[in-house]
N, C-alpha and C positions, 0 to 999 in steps of 0.2 A: 365572149365572143372570141373565136380563134382568129388568127392572122387569114385564115383562108376566106372569111368576109371582107376582106380589104378591098373596095370596088376596084380601085386602080389596079391591083394585082389579078384579081379574077379576070377583069377586062383584057389587061396584057396578055396573060397566059393563053387567052383565046383567040387572040388577035381581033379583038373587037374594040370599038371606040363609041364615046356617046353620040347620039344620035339628035342634032339640033332640030330637027323637023318633029321629033317627039317631045323637045322640052326636057331630055333626059339630064338630070344632074343628081348623082347617085350620092345617098347618105353613107359616109365613111368613118363617122364617129361612134365608137362602138357604146359609148356610156349615153349618147342620146337615143340609140335604138334600143337599148336596155331599157331606158326610162319611158320612151313611147309604148314599149311593150307592157310596161307596168301599168301604164293608163289604161292600155286597152284591156287588161286581163288581170284586174284587181276587183273581186277575188280570183284565182286561177280557175281555168277550165272554160268551159263553154266555146263558142264558134267565133272565130274571126274572118270576115271577108276582107282580105288584103287587095287594094286596088293599086295597081302598078308595082309589082313585087321586084320588078328590076333584077339584082342578081342577089338578092337574098339577105340584104343587110338588115331589114327588120322581120323578114319572115323566119330568120334563125331563133331571136329571143321569143317571138311569138310562139313558134312551135315549141319551146320549153315550158310555155305557160298554158296554152290552150288546150282543149280536147281535141278540136279540129281547127285546121287552117286551110281556107280556100285561097290559093295565091293566084291571081289574077295579072297576067301579064299580056299584053298585044303585041310586042316586039318579037317577031319569030325567031330572031337571032338569039334572044335571051332565054326563051322558053326551054330548049335543051340544056341549057346552063343551069337554070332552076331544076329540072328535073333530074339531072345529075347531083346537084348537090343534096338535093332532099329524097333521093333515090330509097335510102334506108327509114324515112320516116313516113310511116305507112298513114298517119293521122294529117299529112299534108298532101293535098291536091293541088296540083299546077294545071291552071287553065289558059289556054291561049284564046283570048277575046279582049274586046275594048270594053271597059269597064262601064263606059257611057252607055252602051248598049245593051246592056244585062238586065234582067230583072232581079235586083239583089234580094229581095224578099224570098221568090220562090227558090233560089240557090240556097239559102239558109234554112227552107222548110224542113223540117224533120231533123235537125241537127241539134246538139246539146245547146241549151241557153247557159248565159246571155249571148244574146247576138249582137255582134259588134263590127262595125264597118271601119276599118282602118286605112292609111296611106299616106303617102308623100306625093299629094296631087300636082300634076303638071300645071303650070299656069295657064295654058290655053283652055284648057276645059275645066278649070276649077270651078268656075259659075256654074256649069253644066250639073256637076258631081255634087256641089253643095244642094241644087234645087232637087236633084234625085234624092239625097239626104233627107230633106224637108219634106218630099212627099212619102218617104218611107218612115218617117219619125215614129209613127203609132205602132210600126210593127218591129220595131229594132229597139235595142237597149241602151245603146250608146255609138256615138261615131266619133273617131279619133283622127284629125287630120293635121297634116302638116302643108302649111300655106304659105305664100308670101306674107311678110309682117303687115303690109299694108292692108291684105284682104282680111287677117285676124282682127285688124283694128277697125275696119268696116264691120264685122260680124258682130263684135262686141261692144260697137259705138252705142251711146244712149242718145235719148233726144237734147238737141241744142248742141251735141258734140259735132265738130267739122267733119267727121266721118260718118256721121248717122245717115243712111240713105236706104233705099230699098231693101238691098242686102240685109242690112240689120234688122228691118222690119220683119222680112219673110224668114230669117233663121231664127229671131227670137219669139216669133209666134208659135213655132214648133220646138224649142229647144231652150235650156239653159245654155249660154255660151260661157266657158271658161278659157282664158288664155292661160295654158298651163306652163309654157316652155318657150324661152326665145332660144334660136338655133342661128348662130353665126354663118356666114357665108361659107366661111373656111372649113364648115363641117361637111363638105359637099365635094364631090368630083365629077365633073369640073366645077369650081367655085362659080355660082352666079353672081350677079351685080348687086343683088340686095341680100338681106337676112331673111329668115323665115321664122315662123312660130308655129307652136303645136296648140291646137284648139280642142278642147273637149266639148262634144254637143251631147246634151244628157234630154231626152224627151220629155216633154211636160205633160202631166195627165191631170186635168185635162189641158189641151193646147190653150193658148193666151186668144188665138184666133184661128179660124179654118181658112186655108187658102182657097178660096173660091175663085170662081172667075170674076166676080164682082170685087172681091177683097183686092186681086192683083190689079185690077183696073183703077181702082181708088189709090193705091200705093204707087203705082207707075205713074199716073198722071201727077200726082203731088211732088214726086221728084223728078219729073221730065225736065222741067228749068227751075232750077233751085231757088233763084230769086224770084219767082212769081209768088204772088199770095195765094192762098188757096181760092179765093174768089176766081182768079185767071186760070189757075192751073186745072180748076175742074169744071171750067165752063163748058156747058154741053154735056157733062157727065150722065151717062145713062140716058140721053135725050132730054133731059131735064130743061125746063126753062130757068132763067135766073131766079125768078120767084120760088120755083118749086125747089132750087138748090139752096136758097135761103132758108127756108121751113125747114127742110131735112137738115141742114146743119145745126139749126137751133134745136132741134129734136134731138141730136147726136151730142149736143153740148159742145159744138166747136164753132170757134170765131173764125169767119173767112179772111179776116184781115191778116192771119198770121200766115206762115210759111209752113210746108210740111215737114220741115226738119224739126219742128216745136212738138210734133204730135206723137204720142204714146200709141202702142200697137193698138191698145183696146179702143182708142179713137178712130183709128181706119175700120176698126171691126163695127164699130157702132155705125160707120157711115155706110158700109158694105152691106149690111142686113136691110137696108131701107132701099135696094136696088130693086128695079121691077123683075118679077120671076124669070123673064128671060136670060138675065143677065147673072142668075144666081148658079 
């Protein structure tokens, strides 16, 4: 990657500064950018939908390896920069839009496979974007995201881990989660207060659980108050009486005296399938 992809240099030359309201911390370590591109495009080819392209630090190595790159950026001040930098790359499309408002699958429809979602996710909307990835899991081939280290820890956590929670369950119901790379804060401009990590999400076929309304309710209640036993956390679940809850728990092989953070994903799914039809 040439010097023209230096974040500070590109911004300075155009009289721009990072916007705190957008949570902008631009990756400026070329080696990290290259490694993320490799994770997203191995084997080479396919189509990458890049969320939050910024000023092209990741777009550049992606464009060297992918057949198509759709670079999404919502900052209207940065879109002209991207368009200029990639004006000679006919396989790179710059799209001014909010990634959280887009239908990713429709954008990828008809483009070369594999279909990959990649990007450095702003902290303020990381949860929403991970949720979108979960909902799109059956129709994409991979997601490669840079997130704050604590988020990566939660996504990859296992039962009984301190970081295990609803995010862990929802992500791992749909994907295998690999923490592929640690990224120190000094790799960004401006440097954030915390380190980041790159996670690779690979869709499970079939998924460990389907994220139905009932599954969401079971999981969210279990982790709503972490110190509560499931007997208390699930009190009134689906309108069940306590005796009904106990009967369904026995059928699902779940002890109500334990806490939600001890349950595997399949246990949550076993409880969710017992929900009344109106909750599925």
